[in-house]
NUFI-453631 format. One record per residue (C-alpha): x, y, z; residue number from 1; residue in three letters. Coordinates in Angstrom, 3 decimals. Example, Ala and Ser with C-alpha at 12.3 -4.5 7.8 and 13.67 -1.06 7.14 Angstrom:
BEGIN
<node px="12.300" py="-4.500" pz="7.800" palo="1" timar="ala"/>
<node px="13.670" py="-1.060" pz="7.140" palo="2" timar="ser"/>
% end
This chain:
BEGIN
<node px="2.931" py="15.325" pz="22.213" palo="1" timar="met"/>
<node px="-0.223" py="13.272" pz="22.383" palo="2" timar="his"/>
<node px="-1.484" py="15.807" pz="24.923" palo="3" timar="his"/>
<node px="-0.993" py="18.923" pz="22.825" palo="4" timar="leu"/>
<node px="-3.664" py="21.570" pz="23.416" palo="5" timar="pro"/>
<node px="-6.665" py="20.987" pz="21.168" palo="6" timar="leu"/>
<node px="-6.355" py="24.322" pz="19.286" palo="7" timar="pro"/>
<node px="-2.700" py="23.602" pz="18.445" palo="8" timar="leu"/>
<node px="-3.487" py="20.042" pz="17.401" palo="9" timar="arg"/>
<node px="-6.302" py="21.298" pz="15.171" palo="10" timar="ser"/>
<node px="-4.093" py="23.941" pz="13.561" palo="11" timar="leu"/>
<node px="-1.274" py="21.501" pz="12.820" palo="12" timar="ile"/>
<node px="-3.777" py="18.953" pz="11.533" palo="13" timar="gly"/>
<node px="-5.233" py="21.510" pz="9.123" palo="14" timar="cys"/>
<node px="-1.754" py="22.478" pz="7.911" palo="15" timar="leu"/>
<node px="-0.827" py="18.846" pz="7.313" palo="16" timar="leu"/>
<node px="-4.036" py="18.162" pz="5.418" palo="17" timar="thr"/>
<node px="-3.651" py="21.302" pz="3.342" palo="18" timar="gly"/>
<node px="-0.080" py="20.526" pz="2.321" palo="19" timar="ile"/>
<node px="-0.956" py="16.955" pz="1.343" palo="20" timar="val"/>
<node px="-3.888" py="18.200" pz="-0.732" palo="21" timar="met"/>
<node px="-1.795" py="20.853" pz="-2.461" palo="22" timar="leu"/>
<node px="1.208" py="18.647" pz="-3.147" palo="23" timar="thr"/>
<node px="-1.023" py="15.781" pz="-4.180" palo="24" timar="gly"/>
<node px="-2.253" py="18.071" pz="-6.914" palo="25" timar="ala"/>
<node px="1.284" py="18.257" pz="-8.338" palo="26" timar="cys"/>
<node px="0.677" py="14.932" pz="-10.033" palo="27" timar="ala"/>
<node px="-2.112" py="15.013" pz="-12.613" palo="28" timar="pro"/>
<node px="-4.898" py="12.485" pz="-12.194" palo="29" timar="val"/>
<node px="-4.758" py="10.198" pz="-15.206" palo="30" timar="his"/>
<node px="-7.698" py="8.206" pz="-16.502" palo="31" timar="his"/>
<node px="-6.189" py="5.762" pz="-18.954" palo="32" timar="gln"/>
<node px="-8.201" py="3.555" pz="-21.249" palo="33" timar="ser"/>
<node px="-8.260" py="-0.091" pz="-20.235" palo="34" timar="arg"/>
<node px="-6.947" py="-0.797" pz="-23.700" palo="35" timar="asp"/>
<node px="-3.607" py="0.545" pz="-22.431" palo="36" timar="asp"/>
<node px="-3.721" py="-1.330" pz="-19.132" palo="37" timar="ala"/>
<node px="-1.915" py="-4.432" pz="-17.897" palo="38" timar="ala"/>
<node px="-3.697" py="-7.026" pz="-15.772" palo="39" timar="leu"/>
<node px="-1.853" py="-8.774" pz="-12.928" palo="40" timar="phe"/>
<node px="-3.610" py="-11.770" pz="-11.339" palo="41" timar="ile"/>
<node px="-1.744" py="-13.255" pz="-8.347" palo="42" timar="pro"/>
<node px="-2.314" py="-16.974" pz="-7.787" palo="43" timar="pro"/>
<node px="-4.252" py="-18.136" pz="-4.743" palo="44" timar="leu"/>
<node px="-2.329" py="-18.778" pz="-1.517" palo="45" timar="pro"/>
<node px="-2.915" py="-22.186" pz="-0.005" palo="46" timar="thr"/>
<node px="-6.302" py="-22.232" pz="1.705" palo="47" timar="gly"/>
<node px="-7.513" py="-18.931" pz="0.221" palo="48" timar="ser"/>
<node px="-10.573" py="-18.707" pz="-2.041" palo="49" timar="pro"/>
<node px="-10.395" py="-16.289" pz="-4.952" palo="50" timar="ser"/>
<node px="-12.681" py="-13.891" pz="-3.081" palo="51" timar="ala"/>
<node px="-9.840" py="-13.171" pz="-0.653" palo="52" timar="asn"/>
<node px="-7.137" py="-12.350" pz="-3.203" palo="53" timar="val"/>
<node px="-6.822" py="-9.061" pz="-5.120" palo="54" timar="pro"/>
<node px="-6.121" py="-8.533" pz="-8.806" palo="55" timar="ala"/>
<node px="-4.493" py="-5.397" pz="-10.207" palo="56" timar="phe"/>
<node px="-5.281" py="-3.396" pz="-13.322" palo="57" timar="leu"/>
<node px="-2.299" py="-1.129" pz="-13.978" palo="58" timar="val"/>
<node px="-2.879" py="1.982" pz="-16.082" palo="59" timar="glu"/>
<node px="-0.450" py="2.670" pz="-18.937" palo="60" timar="asn"/>
<node px="0.999" py="-0.777" pz="-18.440" palo="61" timar="gly"/>
<node px="3.688" py="-0.502" pz="-21.100" palo="62" timar="lys"/>
<node px="5.640" py="1.943" pz="-18.942" palo="63" timar="gln"/>
<node px="8.227" py="0.000" pz="-16.879" palo="64" timar="pro"/>
<node px="7.650" py="2.165" pz="-13.804" palo="65" timar="tyr"/>
<node px="3.947" py="1.233" pz="-13.782" palo="66" timar="asn"/>
<node px="4.465" py="-2.521" pz="-13.886" palo="67" timar="arg"/>
<node px="4.425" py="-4.599" pz="-10.723" palo="68" timar="ile"/>
<node px="7.975" py="-5.867" pz="-10.380" palo="69" timar="gly"/>
<node px="10.213" py="-8.223" pz="-8.428" palo="70" timar="thr"/>
<node px="12.778" py="-6.888" pz="-5.923" palo="71" timar="pro"/>
<node px="16.314" py="-8.011" pz="-6.781" palo="72" timar="arg"/>
<node px="19.869" py="-7.535" pz="-5.605" palo="73" timar="ala"/>
<node px="22.222" py="-6.729" pz="-8.495" palo="74" timar="val"/>
<node px="25.844" py="-5.669" pz="-8.827" palo="75" timar="asp"/>
<node px="26.291" py="-1.990" pz="-8.059" palo="76" timar="gly"/>
<node px="27.653" py="0.417" pz="-10.647" palo="77" timar="his"/>
<node px="30.760" py="1.150" pz="-8.567" palo="78" timar="thr"/>
<node px="31.306" py="-2.249" pz="-6.984" palo="79" timar="gly"/>
<node px="31.022" py="-2.851" pz="-3.269" palo="80" timar="gly"/>
<node px="27.560" py="-3.476" pz="-1.818" palo="81" timar="asp"/>
<node px="24.865" py="-4.835" pz="-4.142" palo="82" timar="pro"/>
<node px="22.260" py="-2.463" pz="-5.475" palo="83" timar="glu"/>
<node px="18.611" py="-3.127" pz="-4.607" palo="84" timar="ile"/>
<node px="16.154" py="-2.612" pz="-7.463" palo="85" timar="ile"/>
<node px="12.633" py="-3.611" pz="-8.437" palo="86" timar="val"/>
<node px="12.799" py="-5.420" pz="-11.770" palo="87" timar="asp"/>
<node px="9.737" py="-4.692" pz="-13.968" palo="88" timar="pro"/>
<node px="10.547" py="-7.639" pz="-16.239" palo="89" timar="ala"/>
<node px="8.762" py="-10.026" pz="-13.870" palo="90" timar="ser"/>
<node px="5.948" py="-9.589" pz="-11.346" palo="91" timar="ala"/>
<node px="5.728" py="-10.920" pz="-7.799" palo="92" timar="thr"/>
<node px="3.078" py="-10.455" pz="-5.131" palo="93" timar="thr"/>
<node px="4.223" py="-11.118" pz="-1.559" palo="94" timar="tyr"/>
<node px="1.811" py="-12.634" pz="0.942" palo="95" timar="his"/>
<node px="1.458" py="-13.427" pz="4.634" palo="96" timar="gln"/>
<node px="-1.505" py="-14.599" pz="6.681" palo="97" timar="arg"/>
<node px="-1.771" py="-13.313" pz="10.260" palo="98" timar="thr"/>
<node px="-4.364" py="-13.428" pz="13.025" palo="99" timar="ala"/>
<node px="-5.471" py="-10.852" pz="15.569" palo="100" timar="phe"/>
<node px="-8.180" py="-10.462" pz="18.182" palo="101" timar="ser"/>
<node px="-10.124" py="-7.595" pz="19.665" palo="102" timar="thr"/>
<node px="-12.691" py="-7.390" pz="22.438" palo="103" timar="ala"/>
<node px="-15.351" py="-7.994" pz="19.784" palo="104" timar="arg"/>
<node px="-13.935" py="-10.954" pz="17.893" palo="105" timar="gly"/>
<node px="-11.115" py="-12.837" pz="16.186" palo="106" timar="ser"/>
<node px="-9.957" py="-12.074" pz="12.667" palo="107" timar="tyr"/>
<node px="-7.479" py="-13.113" pz="9.999" palo="108" timar="thr"/>
<node px="-5.523" py="-10.734" pz="7.804" palo="109" timar="asn"/>
<node px="-4.483" py="-11.774" pz="4.316" palo="110" timar="glu"/>
<node px="-1.636" py="-9.345" pz="3.584" palo="111" timar="val"/>
<node px="-0.506" py="-8.708" pz="-0.002" palo="112" timar="phe"/>
<node px="2.475" py="-6.521" pz="-0.907" palo="113" timar="arg"/>
<node px="3.642" py="-5.348" pz="-4.338" palo="114" timar="ile"/>
<node px="6.502" py="-3.088" pz="-5.445" palo="115" timar="his"/>
<node px="7.411" py="-0.937" pz="-8.430" palo="116" timar="phe"/>
<node px="10.642" py="0.330" pz="-9.945" palo="117" timar="arg"/>
<node px="9.840" py="3.944" pz="-9.126" palo="118" timar="glu"/>
<node px="7.385" py="6.764" pz="-8.961" palo="119" timar="val"/>
<node px="8.918" py="9.025" pz="-11.630" palo="120" timar="pro"/>
<node px="10.223" py="12.412" pz="-10.573" palo="121" timar="leu"/>
<node px="11.780" py="15.056" pz="-12.822" palo="122" timar="gly"/>
<node px="11.383" py="18.572" pz="-14.129" palo="123" timar="trp"/>
<node px="8.552" py="17.437" pz="-16.390" palo="124" timar="asp"/>
<node px="7.128" py="14.830" pz="-13.996" palo="125" timar="thr"/>
<node px="6.443" py="16.174" pz="-10.523" palo="126" timar="ile"/>
<node px="5.039" py="13.585" pz="-8.138" palo="127" timar="asn"/>
<node px="4.988" py="14.153" pz="-4.394" palo="128" timar="leu"/>
<node px="5.844" py="10.492" pz="-3.755" palo="129" timar="thr"/>
<node px="8.579" py="10.363" pz="-6.423" palo="130" timar="gly"/>
<node px="11.357" py="7.913" pz="-5.586" palo="131" timar="gly"/>
<node px="12.712" py="4.403" pz="-6.103" palo="132" timar="lys"/>
<node px="11.343" py="1.022" pz="-5.005" palo="133" timar="asn"/>
<node px="7.901" py="2.148" pz="-3.708" palo="134" timar="pro"/>
<node px="5.279" py="-0.361" pz="-2.642" palo="135" timar="gly"/>
<node px="1.608" py="-0.930" pz="-1.910" palo="136" timar="leu"/>
<node px="-0.141" py="-3.052" pz="0.726" palo="137" timar="leu"/>
<node px="-3.605" py="-4.562" pz="0.300" palo="138" timar="val"/>
<node px="-4.894" py="-6.170" pz="3.486" palo="139" timar="ile"/>
<node px="-8.049" py="-8.322" pz="3.535" palo="140" timar="tyr"/>
<node px="-9.480" py="-8.627" pz="7.046" palo="141" timar="thr"/>
<node px="-11.612" py="-11.789" pz="7.345" palo="142" timar="leu"/>
<node px="-14.169" py="-12.710" pz="9.983" palo="143" timar="asn"/>
<node px="-14.412" py="-16.153" pz="11.586" palo="144" timar="gln"/>
<node px="-16.393" py="-17.388" pz="8.577" palo="145" timar="glu"/>
<node px="-13.437" py="-16.414" pz="6.337" palo="146" timar="ala"/>
<node px="-15.490" py="-13.649" pz="4.725" palo="147" timar="glu"/>
<node px="-13.714" py="-10.375" pz="3.927" palo="148" timar="pro"/>
<node px="-15.264" py="-7.649" pz="6.077" palo="149" timar="val"/>
<node px="-12.757" py="-4.837" pz="5.488" palo="150" timar="leu"/>
<node px="-10.038" py="-4.199" pz="2.937" palo="151" timar="ile"/>
<node px="-7.255" py="-1.749" pz="3.763" palo="152" timar="thr"/>
<node px="-5.015" py="-0.258" pz="1.078" palo="153" timar="thr"/>
<node px="-1.988" py="1.850" pz="1.934" palo="154" timar="val"/>
<node px="1.362" py="2.576" pz="0.365" palo="155" timar="his"/>
<node px="4.302" py="1.037" pz="2.200" palo="156" timar="thr"/>
<node px="5.332" py="4.519" pz="3.309" palo="157" timar="cys"/>
<node px="2.014" py="4.772" pz="5.199" palo="158" timar="gly"/>
<node px="0.423" py="7.321" pz="2.870" palo="159" timar="cys"/>
<node px="-2.866" py="7.368" pz="0.914" palo="160" timar="tyr"/>
<node px="-4.653" py="5.083" pz="3.342" palo="161" timar="leu"/>
<node px="-8.085" py="3.850" pz="2.229" palo="162" timar="ala"/>
<node px="-10.614" py="1.586" pz="3.946" palo="163" timar="phe"/>
<node px="-13.062" py="-0.462" pz="1.892" palo="164" timar="leu"/>
<node px="-15.709" py="-2.218" pz="4.006" palo="165" timar="pro"/>
<node px="-17.761" py="-5.016" pz="2.485" palo="166" timar="thr"/>
<node px="-21.399" py="-5.980" pz="2.919" palo="167" timar="thr"/>
<node px="-20.295" py="-8.580" pz="5.503" palo="168" timar="ala"/>
<node px="-19.240" py="-5.884" pz="7.980" palo="169" timar="leu"/>
<node px="-21.967" py="-5.086" pz="10.555" palo="170" timar="pro"/>
<node px="-23.124" py="-1.479" pz="10.544" palo="171" timar="gln"/>
<node px="-22.158" py="-0.993" pz="14.187" palo="172" timar="glu"/>
<node px="-18.494" py="-1.588" pz="13.260" palo="173" timar="ala"/>
<node px="-18.304" py="1.500" pz="11.021" palo="174" timar="tyr"/>
<node px="-16.761" py="4.787" pz="12.129" palo="175" timar="pro"/>
<node px="-19.179" py="7.581" pz="12.947" palo="176" timar="ala"/>
<node px="-20.364" py="9.603" pz="9.931" palo="177" timar="asp"/>
<node px="-19.056" py="7.103" pz="7.387" palo="178" timar="trp"/>
<node px="-20.230" py="8.302" pz="3.924" palo="179" timar="pro"/>
<node px="-23.099" py="6.409" pz="2.335" palo="180" timar="glu"/>
<node px="-21.993" py="6.199" pz="-1.302" palo="181" timar="gln"/>
<node px="-18.410" py="7.245" pz="-2.018" palo="182" timar="asn"/>
<node px="-15.287" py="8.477" pz="-0.284" palo="183" timar="gln"/>
<node px="-12.695" py="10.921" pz="-1.527" palo="184" timar="trp"/>
<node px="-9.057" py="9.862" pz="-1.090" palo="185" timar="ile"/>
<node px="-6.872" py="12.810" pz="-2.131" palo="186" timar="tyr"/>
<node px="-8.099" py="13.149" pz="-5.692" palo="187" timar="gly"/>
<node px="-9.750" py="9.778" pz="-6.274" palo="188" timar="tyr"/>
<node px="-13.288" py="8.661" pz="-5.546" palo="189" timar="thr"/>
<node px="-13.596" py="5.152" pz="-4.113" palo="190" timar="leu"/>
<node px="-16.713" py="3.272" pz="-2.997" palo="191" timar="pro"/>
<node px="-17.704" py="3.618" pz="0.654" palo="192" timar="ser"/>
<node px="-18.935" py="0.016" pz="0.612" palo="193" timar="arg"/>
<node px="-17.772" py="-2.727" pz="-1.692" palo="194" timar="leu"/>
<node px="-20.521" py="-4.686" pz="-3.451" palo="195" timar="pro"/>
<node px="-20.769" py="-8.398" pz="-2.841" palo="196" timar="glu"/>
<node px="-18.686" py="-10.603" pz="-5.106" palo="197" timar="leu"/>
<node px="-20.355" py="-12.866" pz="-7.619" palo="198" timar="gly"/>
<node px="-19.232" py="-16.339" pz="-8.555" palo="199" timar="glu"/>
<node px="-15.570" py="-16.511" pz="-9.632" palo="200" timar="asp"/>
<node px="-15.143" py="-12.768" pz="-9.087" palo="201" timar="glu"/>
<node px="-12.303" py="-10.913" pz="-7.383" palo="202" timar="arg"/>
<node px="-11.990" py="-7.307" pz="-6.361" palo="203" timar="tyr"/>
<node px="-10.034" py="-5.580" pz="-9.108" palo="204" timar="leu"/>
<node px="-7.841" py="-2.685" pz="-7.968" palo="205" timar="phe"/>
<node px="-7.031" py="-0.090" pz="-10.618" palo="206" timar="thr"/>
<node px="-3.622" py="1.498" pz="-10.051" palo="207" timar="leu"/>
<node px="-2.983" py="4.961" pz="-11.451" palo="208" timar="ala"/>
<node px="-0.325" py="5.843" pz="-13.979" palo="209" timar="asp"/>
<node px="2.951" py="7.015" pz="-12.366" palo="210" timar="gln"/>
<node px="1.804" py="7.159" pz="-8.732" palo="211" timar="thr"/>
<node px="0.357" py="3.634" pz="-8.358" palo="212" timar="his"/>
<node px="-2.485" py="5.128" pz="-6.351" palo="213" timar="arg"/>
<node px="-5.607" py="2.996" pz="-5.943" palo="214" timar="val"/>
<node px="-7.935" py="4.872" pz="-8.284" palo="215" timar="ser"/>
<node px="-10.790" py="2.356" pz="-8.466" palo="216" timar="gly"/>
<node px="-12.070" py="-0.906" pz="-6.954" palo="217" timar="val"/>
<node px="-14.779" py="-3.130" pz="-8.421" palo="218" timar="glu"/>
<node px="-15.774" py="-6.798" pz="-8.586" palo="219" timar="pro"/>
<node px="-14.824" py="-8.502" pz="-11.816" palo="220" timar="his"/>
<node px="-14.557" py="-11.898" pz="-13.404" palo="221" timar="gln"/>
<node px="-11.010" py="-12.183" pz="-14.670" palo="222" timar="leu"/>
<node px="-11.740" py="-14.198" pz="-17.757" palo="223" timar="asp"/>
<node px="-11.049" py="-13.050" pz="-21.297" palo="224" timar="gly"/>
<node px="-13.951" py="-10.599" pz="-21.258" palo="225" timar="ser"/>
<node px="-11.875" py="-7.843" pz="-19.639" palo="226" timar="leu"/>
<node px="-10.296" py="-5.770" pz="-22.440" palo="227" timar="pro"/>
<node px="-6.674" py="-5.064" pz="-21.565" palo="228" timar="val"/>
<node px="-3.476" py="-4.655" pz="-23.544" palo="229" timar="ala"/>
<node px="-1.617" py="-7.373" pz="-21.667" palo="230" timar="glu"/>
<node px="-2.121" py="-10.118" pz="-19.095" palo="231" timar="arg"/>
<node px="1.015" py="-10.661" pz="-17.075" palo="232" timar="ile"/>
<node px="1.978" py="-13.820" pz="-15.199" palo="233" timar="ala"/>
<node px="2.316" py="-12.940" pz="-11.533" palo="234" timar="thr"/>
<node px="4.235" py="-15.071" pz="-9.038" palo="235" timar="ala"/>
<node px="3.310" py="-15.417" pz="-5.361" palo="236" timar="leu"/>
<node px="6.013" py="-15.499" pz="-2.695" palo="237" timar="ala"/>
<node px="6.050" py="-15.379" pz="1.106" palo="238" timar="pro"/>
<node px="6.539" py="-11.943" pz="2.605" palo="239" timar="leu"/>
<node px="9.651" py="-13.027" pz="4.464" palo="240" timar="asn"/>
<node px="11.418" py="-13.819" pz="1.179" palo="241" timar="ser"/>
<node px="12.010" py="-10.074" pz="0.839" palo="242" timar="leu"/>
<node px="14.727" py="-10.585" pz="3.447" palo="243" timar="tyr"/>
<node px="16.374" py="-13.268" pz="1.297" palo="244" timar="gln"/>
<node px="16.954" py="-11.848" pz="-2.180" palo="245" timar="leu"/>
<node px="19.428" py="-14.101" pz="-4.041" palo="246" timar="pro"/>
<node px="22.768" py="-12.447" pz="-4.762" palo="247" timar="tyr"/>
<node px="25.483" py="-14.677" pz="-6.225" palo="248" timar="his"/>
<node px="26.091" py="-17.314" pz="-3.511" palo="249" timar="ser"/>
<node px="24.402" py="-15.388" pz="-0.700" palo="250" timar="gln"/>
<node px="21.176" py="-13.581" pz="0.114" palo="251" timar="thr"/>
<node px="20.543" py="-9.887" pz="0.698" palo="252" timar="val"/>
<node px="17.658" py="-8.107" pz="2.422" palo="253" timar="ser"/>
<node px="15.349" py="-5.717" pz="0.593" palo="254" timar="phe"/>
<node px="15.284" py="-3.721" pz="3.844" palo="255" timar="phe"/>
<node px="17.958" py="-2.148" pz="5.979" palo="256" timar="glu"/>
<node px="18.436" py="-4.385" pz="9.016" palo="257" timar="thr"/>
<node px="20.687" py="-2.257" pz="11.228" palo="258" timar="asp"/>
<node px="21.685" py="1.342" pz="11.762" palo="259" timar="gly"/>
<node px="19.425" py="4.402" pz="11.707" palo="260" timar="pro"/>
<node px="17.503" py="3.171" pz="8.627" palo="261" timar="arg"/>
<node px="16.701" py="-0.291" pz="10.020" palo="262" timar="ala"/>
<node px="13.248" py="-1.243" pz="8.785" palo="263" timar="gly"/>
<node px="13.310" py="0.961" pz="5.677" palo="264" timar="tyr"/>
<node px="13.446" py="-0.192" pz="2.044" palo="265" timar="val"/>
<node px="16.946" py="0.099" pz="0.625" palo="266" timar="lys"/>
<node px="17.692" py="2.649" pz="-2.126" palo="267" timar="ser"/>
<node px="14.494" py="4.453" pz="-1.189" palo="268" timar="asn"/>
<node px="14.166" py="8.188" pz="-0.685" palo="269" timar="cys"/>
<node px="11.320" py="10.647" pz="-1.215" palo="270" timar="lys"/>
<node px="12.979" py="14.073" pz="-1.674" palo="271" timar="pro"/>
<node px="9.805" py="16.106" pz="-2.236" palo="272" timar="leu"/>
<node px="8.062" py="14.611" pz="0.767" palo="273" timar="glu"/>
<node px="11.152" py="15.246" pz="2.887" palo="274" timar="arg"/>
<node px="11.256" py="18.904" pz="1.871" palo="275" timar="ile"/>
<node px="7.536" py="19.630" pz="2.023" palo="276" timar="leu"/>
<node px="6.332" py="17.410" pz="4.856" palo="277" timar="leu"/>
<node px="9.328" py="16.391" pz="6.954" palo="278" timar="gly"/>
<node px="9.318" py="19.475" pz="9.157" palo="279" timar="trp"/>
<node px="5.589" py="19.236" pz="9.885" palo="280" timar="leu"/>
<node px="5.639" py="15.483" pz="10.501" palo="281" timar="ala"/>
<node px="8.807" py="15.880" pz="12.585" palo="282" timar="leu"/>
<node px="10.302" py="13.036" pz="10.558" palo="283" timar="asp"/>
<node px="13.315" py="13.509" pz="8.291" palo="284" timar="phe"/>
<node px="12.460" py="10.172" pz="6.617" palo="285" timar="arg"/>
<node px="8.792" py="10.910" pz="6.011" palo="286" timar="val"/>
<node px="7.501" py="9.102" pz="2.925" palo="287" timar="gly"/>
<node px="10.202" py="6.432" pz="2.869" palo="288" timar="glu"/>
<node px="8.880" py="2.903" pz="2.423" palo="289" timar="asp"/>
<node px="9.089" py="0.449" pz="5.303" palo="290" timar="lys"/>
<node px="9.022" py="-3.198" pz="6.242" palo="291" timar="ala"/>
<node px="5.795" py="-4.791" pz="7.427" palo="292" timar="tyr"/>
<node px="5.590" py="-8.331" pz="8.845" palo="293" timar="leu"/>
<node px="7.690" py="-10.959" pz="7.086" palo="294" timar="gly"/>
<node px="10.081" py="-11.128" pz="10.022" palo="295" timar="gly"/>
<node px="10.397" py="-7.391" pz="10.568" palo="296" timar="asp"/>
<node px="12.011" py="-6.709" pz="13.972" palo="297" timar="thr"/>
<node px="12.595" py="-2.987" pz="13.521" palo="298" timar="ser"/>
<node px="11.117" py="-0.399" pz="15.841" palo="299" timar="thr"/>
<node px="10.221" py="2.146" pz="13.159" palo="300" timar="val"/>
<node px="6.428" py="2.663" pz="13.112" palo="301" timar="pro"/>
<node px="4.512" py="2.398" pz="9.847" palo="302" timar="leu"/>
<node px="2.375" py="5.355" pz="10.830" palo="303" timar="tyr"/>
<node px="-0.607" py="6.282" pz="8.681" palo="304" timar="thr"/>
<node px="-1.316" py="9.771" pz="10.025" palo="305" timar="ser"/>
<node px="0.994" py="12.739" pz="9.526" palo="306" timar="leu"/>
<node px="-0.058" py="14.071" pz="12.932" palo="307" timar="lys"/>
<node px="3.119" py="13.422" pz="14.887" palo="308" timar="phe"/>
<node px="1.222" py="13.017" pz="18.163" palo="309" timar="trp"/>
<node px="-0.709" py="10.100" pz="16.597" palo="310" timar="ala"/>
<node px="2.356" py="8.232" pz="15.355" palo="311" timar="arg"/>
<node px="1.938" py="5.217" pz="17.628" palo="312" timar="gln"/>
<node px="-1.866" py="5.080" pz="17.562" palo="313" timar="glu"/>
<node px="-1.925" py="5.063" pz="13.742" palo="314" timar="ser"/>
<node px="0.888" py="2.489" pz="13.396" palo="315" timar="asp"/>
<node px="-0.186" py="-0.297" pz="11.026" palo="316" timar="leu"/>
<node px="2.112" py="-2.706" pz="12.874" palo="317" timar="lys"/>
<node px="-0.355" py="-2.766" pz="15.789" palo="318" timar="asp"/>
<node px="-3.396" py="-3.571" pz="13.676" palo="319" timar="phe"/>
<node px="-6.126" py="-3.540" pz="16.385" palo="320" timar="pro"/>
<node px="-4.932" py="-0.183" pz="17.722" palo="321" timar="arg"/>
<node px="-4.599" py="1.142" pz="14.168" palo="322" timar="phe"/>
<node px="-8.230" py="0.191" pz="13.434" palo="323" timar="leu"/>
<node px="-9.434" py="1.773" pz="16.655" palo="324" timar="ala"/>
<node px="-7.571" py="5.003" pz="15.916" palo="325" timar="tyr"/>
<node px="-9.379" py="5.324" pz="12.588" palo="326" timar="trp"/>
<node px="-12.756" py="4.606" pz="14.187" palo="327" timar="gly"/>
<node px="-13.359" py="0.977" pz="13.174" palo="328" timar="trp"/>
<node px="-15.038" py="-1.170" pz="15.808" palo="329" timar="lys"/>
<node px="-14.083" py="-4.682" pz="14.802" palo="330" timar="leu"/>
% end
């Protein structure tokens, strides 16, 4: 499939892009006041300065489905296997530090993962990504001086990928024709280059109401000067703890570990994406959220392009190849 004729590849690519743009419009773009927002500030992992750790400003933070939660295993309604949920009553950010090398250098990734109870979906709330237990990855790529050079944000289904280079990234590492000022990510405008952080600042990621899309990124001091409705204590846990959710006297995985759904988040389905995109992506499970690091041994790719012939090249699990596919020359 990688060797499809160029005209056919172009046609399918245009169809995929068009459908994503149209269905992305199903969910209205909300611009909530910060007075309604909730601020989540994860603590620093050992050995990480504050510059290398994100903070999250969640729009309409009183809504349970907007709040960063904690995955849990609870008793099911009908007995039998435990039910996997994301509990909005407490917030946890999951973290893992990894290293990778390319022909041009050696790098460290600081990987942060958060999850939510749901993206709401109903007759009066139509969201393309509607479903339970969705997540978001924020990946800080650091150079050998431990400076962030590139930040990657992507939902744990592989959708709504955004790259945010910093001033520490050399110009020759950018993809060709990278925009000078801003970039458009399916309805949201994000900076093409992140400004340098000041003292005691972090990059603050604004997450949109309902969809948890990254709708803004800016440096900010996270002292009391930021007007928000609520500041929420946020725990930090290792990424592999998602495979060890306490359940009575045992532990249960947040992910399926065998069978045809091995590597996928449990209790997770995206019906609209399946109907509208599954046939074009040639993937019945398109849009379902997946494992990433933390001990993941599954073979399911966390692809970030809907072009089925680019499934392996755009797989986040092979980070150097993933960067090269999207034009980054790190």
